[in-house]
FIVEX-850262 format. One record per residue: x, y, z of N, C-alpha, C in turn; residue in three letters; residue number from 1. Coordinates in steps of 0.05 Angstrom, whole numbers, plus 5000, padded with zeros to 4 digits. Layout:
BEGIN
NODE, nc1, nc2, nc3, cac1, cac2, cac3, cc1, cc2, cc3, residu, num
NODE, X, Y, Z, X, Y, Z, X, Y, Z, ALA, NUM
...
// end
This chain:
BEGIN
NODE, nc1, nc2, nc3, cac1, cac2, cac3, cc1, cc2, cc3, residu, num
NODE, 5046, 4326, 4969, 5048, 4356, 4977, 5035, 4360, 5004, MET, 1
NODE, 5047, 4374, 5022, 5037, 4377, 5051, 5014, 4397, 5050, GLU, 2
NODE, 4993, 4394, 5067, 4973, 4412, 5071, 4984, 4437, 5084, ALA, 3
NODE, 4974, 4461, 5076, 4984, 4484, 5087, 4978, 4484, 5118, PRO, 4
NODE, 4998, 4494, 5134, 4994, 4495, 5164, 4984, 4525, 5169, THR, 5
NODE, 4975, 4528, 5192, 4964, 4555, 5200, 4987, 4573, 5198, SER, 6
NODE, 5010, 4564, 5206, 5034, 4584, 5206, 5040, 4592, 5175, GLU, 7
NODE, 5040, 4573, 5155, 5046, 4581, 5130, 5022, 4597, 5117, SER, 8
NODE, 4999, 4594, 5126, 4977, 4610, 5116, 4980, 4637, 5127, THR, 9
NODE, 4987, 4645, 5151, 4992, 4669, 5163, 5013, 4684, 5147, VAL, 10
NODE, 5037, 4667, 5142, 5059, 4680, 5129, 5051, 4687, 5101, CYS, 11
NODE, 5036, 4672, 5086, 5027, 4678, 5061, 5008, 4702, 5059, CYS, 12
NODE, 4991, 4705, 5078, 4974, 4727, 5080, 4990, 4753, 5085, ALA, 13
NODE, 5010, 4751, 5103, 5027, 4775, 5107, 5041, 4781, 5086, ALA, 14
NODE, 5051, 4762, 5071, 5067, 4770, 5045, 5051, 4782, 5025, CYS, 15
NODE, 5026, 4772, 5022, 5008, 4784, 5003, 4997, 4813, 5010, ALA, 16
NODE, 4996, 4817, 5037, 4989, 4844, 5047, 5011, 4862, 5041, ALA, 17
NODE, 5035, 4855, 5041, 5059, 4871, 5037, 5065, 4875, 5008, ALA, 18
NODE, 5053, 4862, 4991, 5059, 4864, 4963, 5052, 4890, 4952, LEU, 19
NODE, 5071, 4904, 4937, 5065, 4929, 4925, 5061, 4926, 4895, MET, 20
NODE, 5040, 4932, 4885, 5035, 4931, 4857, 5046, 4955, 4840, PHE, 21
NODE, 5056, 4946, 4817, 5070, 4968, 4801, 5050, 4987, 4789, SER, 22
NODE, 5057, 5010, 4780, 5039, 5030, 4768, 5028, 5017, 4742, GLU, 23
NODE, 5041, 5001, 4727, 5031, 4987, 4704, 5009, 4967, 4712, GLU, 24
NODE, 5013, 4953, 4731, 4994, 4933, 4741, 4969, 4947, 4750, THR, 25
NODE, 4972, 4969, 4763, 4948, 4984, 4777, 4930, 4995, 4751, ARG, 26
NODE, 4945, 5006, 4730, 4934, 5016, 4707, 4920, 4995, 4692, GLN, 27
NODE, 4933, 4969, 4690, 4921, 4947, 4676, 4894, 4940, 4690, HIS, 28
NODE, 4894, 4941, 4714, 4869, 4935, 4732, 4848, 4954, 4726, VAL, 29
NODE, 4856, 4979, 4725, 4834, 5000, 4717, 4825, 4998, 4689, LEU, 30
NODE, 4843, 4990, 4670, 4834, 4986, 4644, 4816, 4961, 4641, GLY, 31
NODE, 4821, 4941, 4656, 4803, 4914, 4654, 4775, 4923, 4667, LEU, 32
NODE, 4775, 4942, 4687, 4749, 4947, 4701, 4735, 4968, 4681, LEU, 33
NODE, 4749, 4984, 4667, 4736, 5002, 4647, 4725, 4986, 4624, ASP, 34
NODE, 4736, 4963, 4619, 4728, 4947, 4595, 4703, 4928, 4606, GLU, 35
NODE, 4695, 4935, 4630, 4673, 4919, 4643, 4677, 4889, 4651, ARG, 36
NODE, 4701, 4884, 4657, 4707, 4857, 4667, 4697, 4859, 4698, TYR, 37
NODE, 4686, 4834, 4706, 4676, 4836, 4734, 4701, 4839, 4754, PRO, 38
NODE, 4697, 4857, 4771, 4718, 4862, 4794, 4728, 4839, 4808, ALA, 39
NODE, 4710, 4820, 4811, 4717, 4791, 4826, 4737, 4778, 4806, VAL, 40
NODE, 4733, 4776, 4782, 4749, 4765, 4763, 4775, 4778, 4763, ASP, 41
NODE, 4777, 4804, 4759, 4803, 4819, 4758, 4819, 4814, 4783, VAL, 42
NODE, 4805, 4816, 4807, 4819, 4812, 4831, 4832, 4787, 4833, ALA, 43
NODE, 4818, 4766, 4824, 4831, 4737, 4825, 4853, 4735, 4805, GLU, 44
NODE, 4851, 4747, 4780, 4871, 4746, 4761, 4898, 4760, 4769, ILE, 45
NODE, 4893, 4782, 4778, 4917, 4802, 4786, 4928, 4793, 4812, ILE, 46
NODE, 4910, 4784, 4830, 4919, 4777, 4857, 4919, 4802, 4878, GLY, 47
NODE, 4899, 4820, 4872, 4897, 4841, 4890, 4869, 4841, 4902, CYS, 48
NODE, 4865, 4857, 4920, 4838, 4859, 4933, 4819, 4877, 4918, SER, 49
NODE, 4793, 4872, 4922, 4774, 4891, 4908, 4776, 4919, 4924, ARG, 50
NODE, 4783, 4917, 4947, 4788, 4944, 4963, 4810, 4961, 4951, ARG, 51
NODE, 4831, 4946, 4943, 4856, 4961, 4930, 4846, 4972, 4904, SER, 52
NODE, 4830, 4957, 4889, 4821, 4966, 4862, 4804, 4992, 4866, MET, 53
NODE, 4788, 4991, 4885, 4769, 5015, 4890, 4788, 5038, 4899, ARG, 54
NODE, 4808, 5033, 4914, 4823, 5055, 4922, 4839, 5067, 4899, ARG, 55
NODE, 4850, 5050, 4880, 4864, 5060, 4856, 4847, 5074, 4839, TRP, 56
NODE, 4822, 5065, 4836, 4802, 5082, 4822, 4796, 5107, 4832, MET, 57
NODE, 4792, 5109, 4858, 4788, 5133, 4872, 4811, 5153, 4867, ARG, 58
NODE, 4836, 5143, 4870, 4858, 5160, 4866, 4861, 5170, 4838, PHE, 59
NODE, 4853, 5153, 4818, 4853, 5161, 4792, 4833, 5182, 4785, PHE, 60
NODE, 4809, 5181, 4799, 4788, 5201, 4795, 4796, 5228, 4807, GLU, 61
NODE, 4811, 5225, 4830, 4818, 5249, 4846, 4842, 5263, 4833, GLU, 62
NODE, 4865, 5249, 4824, 4886, 5265, 4815, 4899, 5254, 4789, ASN, 63
NODE, 4883, 5235, 4774, 4893, 5227, 4747, 4916, 5206, 4748, GLY, 64
NODE, 4922, 5198, 4771, 4943, 5174, 4773, 4934, 5153, 4792, THR, 65
NODE, 4948, 5132, 4795, 4938, 5109, 4811, 4951, 5112, 4840, VAL, 66
NODE, 4964, 5133, 4846, 4977, 5138, 4870, 4960, 5157, 4889, TRP, 67
NODE, 4961, 5153, 4913, 4949, 5172, 4932, 4961, 5199, 4929, ARG, 68
NODE, 4986, 5199, 4931, 5002, 5224, 4929, 5022, 5219, 4906, ASP, 69
NODE, 5019, 5231, 4883, 5036, 5225, 4860, 5064, 5232, 4866, PRO, 70
NODE, 5069, 5253, 4882, 5095, 5260, 4889, 5113, 5240, 4902, ARG, 71
NODE, 5098, 5225, 4919, 5113, 5203, 4933, 5114, 5177, 4917, LEU, 72
NODE, 5092, 5172, 4902, 5089, 5148, 4888, 5090, 5124, 4906, ARG, 73
NODE, 5085, 5126, 4933, 5083, 5102, 4951, 5106, 5084, 4953, ASN, 74
NODE, 5131, 5096, 4950, 5154, 5080, 4952, 5162, 5074, 4980, LEU, 75
NODE, 5146, 5056, 4993, 5147, 5050, 5022, 5174, 5038, 5029, HIS, 76
NODE, 5188, 5022, 5012, 5212, 5007, 5021, 5236, 5027, 5027, ALA, 77
NODE, 5236, 5050, 5014, 5261, 5065, 5019, 5254, 5093, 5030, ASP, 78
NODE, 5229, 5098, 5038, 5221, 5125, 5046, 5237, 5133, 5071, ALA, 79
NODE, 5239, 5117, 5090, 5254, 5124, 5116, 5283, 5123, 5112, ALA, 80
NODE, 5296, 5107, 5093, 5322, 5107, 5090, 5331, 5135, 5076, ILE, 81
NODE, 5313, 5145, 5057, 5320, 5170, 5045, 5316, 5195, 5063, ARG, 82
NODE, 5301, 5190, 5085, 5294, 5215, 5101, 5300, 5210, 5131, ASN, 83
NODE, 5325, 5219, 5137, 5333, 5214, 5167, 5315, 5227, 5186, PRO, 84
NODE, 5303, 5250, 5178, 5284, 5263, 5198, 5258, 5245, 5201, HIS, 85
NODE, 5250, 5232, 5182, 5226, 5214, 5185, 5234, 5190, 5203, LEU, 86
NODE, 5259, 5178, 5195, 5266, 5155, 5210, 5268, 5161, 5241, ALA, 87
NODE, 5281, 5185, 5246, 5285, 5194, 5275, 5258, 5199, 5290, ARG, 88
NODE, 5240, 5211, 5272, 5214, 5218, 5284, 5198, 5190, 5291, ALA, 89
NODE, 5200, 5169, 5275, 5186, 5146, 5280, 5199, 5133, 5302, ILE, 90
NODE, 5225, 5132, 5304, 5239, 5118, 5327, 5233, 5132, 5352, LEU, 91
NODE, 5233, 5158, 5351, 5226, 5173, 5377, 5200, 5170, 5385, THR, 92
NODE, 5181, 5168, 5369, 5152, 5164, 5371, 5149, 5133, 5386, LEU, 93
NODE, 5160, 5115, 5374, 5161, 5087, 5385, 5171, 5087, 5412, VAL, 94
NODE, 5194, 5101, 5416, 5208, 5098, 5442, 5191, 5112, 5463, GLU, 95
NODE, 5180, 5136, 5458, 5164, 5153, 5477, 5135, 5142, 5481, LYS, 96
NODE, 5125, 5132, 5459, 5095, 5124, 5461, 5092, 5097, 5449, GLU, 97
NODE, 5102, 5076, 5462, 5101, 5049, 5449, 5072, 5038, 5445, PRO, 98
NODE, 5053, 5050, 5459, 5026, 5042, 5455, 5011, 5055, 5435, ALA, 99
NODE, 5024, 5077, 5423, 5010, 5093, 5403, 5009, 5078, 5378, ALA, 100
NODE, 4991, 5084, 5360, 4989, 5074, 5333, 4997, 5093, 5314, PHE, 101
NODE, 5015, 5084, 5296, 5028, 5103, 5276, 5006, 5116, 5260, LEU, 102
NODE, 4984, 5102, 5255, 4963, 5114, 5239, 4954, 5140, 5252, GLY, 103
NODE, 4957, 5144, 5278, 4946, 5168, 5292, 4964, 5191, 5284, ASP, 104
NODE, 4989, 5187, 5273, 5008, 5206, 5269, 5016, 5208, 5239, TYR, 105
NODE, 4996, 5200, 5221, 5002, 5199, 5192, 5006, 5225, 5182, VAL, 106
NODE, 4993, 5247, 5189, 4998, 5272, 5178, 5024, 5284, 5185, ASP, 107
NODE, 5034, 5278, 5210, 5060, 5288, 5217, 5081, 5274, 5200, LEU, 108
NODE, 5081, 5247, 5198, 5098, 5230, 5186, 5100, 5237, 5157, LEU, 109
NODE, 5075, 5242, 5144, 5074, 5250, 5115, 5089, 5278, 5109, VAL, 110
NODE, 5085, 5295, 5128, 5097, 5322, 5127, 5128, 5317, 5128, ALA, 111
NODE, 5137, 5302, 5147, 5166, 5299, 5148, 5178, 5283, 5124, LEU, 112
NODE, 5163, 5265, 5113, 5172, 5252, 5089, 5175, 5266, 5066, SER, 113
NODE, 5161, 5291, 5065, 5162, 5310, 5040, 5188, 5327, 5042, LEU, 114
NODE, 5201, 5328, 5065, 5227, 5344, 5068, 5247, 5336, 5049, ASP, 115
// end
């Protein structure tokens, strides 16, 4: 077996970062943490970061679900496809302000995504 190259390591890291955990998995994580399993062990078994686990816990405490916004349920893959106004806003922003960070426009983009 070949040793991983820096290119494959970057690809694997990017794929892991893009991974979306299901609601059931997120709830399972919270259940394990509630049963006092060590966070480090849960993160390793599930394959998520401790930061994600803290975020899911915070969301659960704030709104009773594992989602930041229960109405959206964080369906990233199809959000822009279902919302032409959001897609156009993002494209316009990138065309007019290529150096801008989309994070600076989160409130605007979320508002558009709720239409």
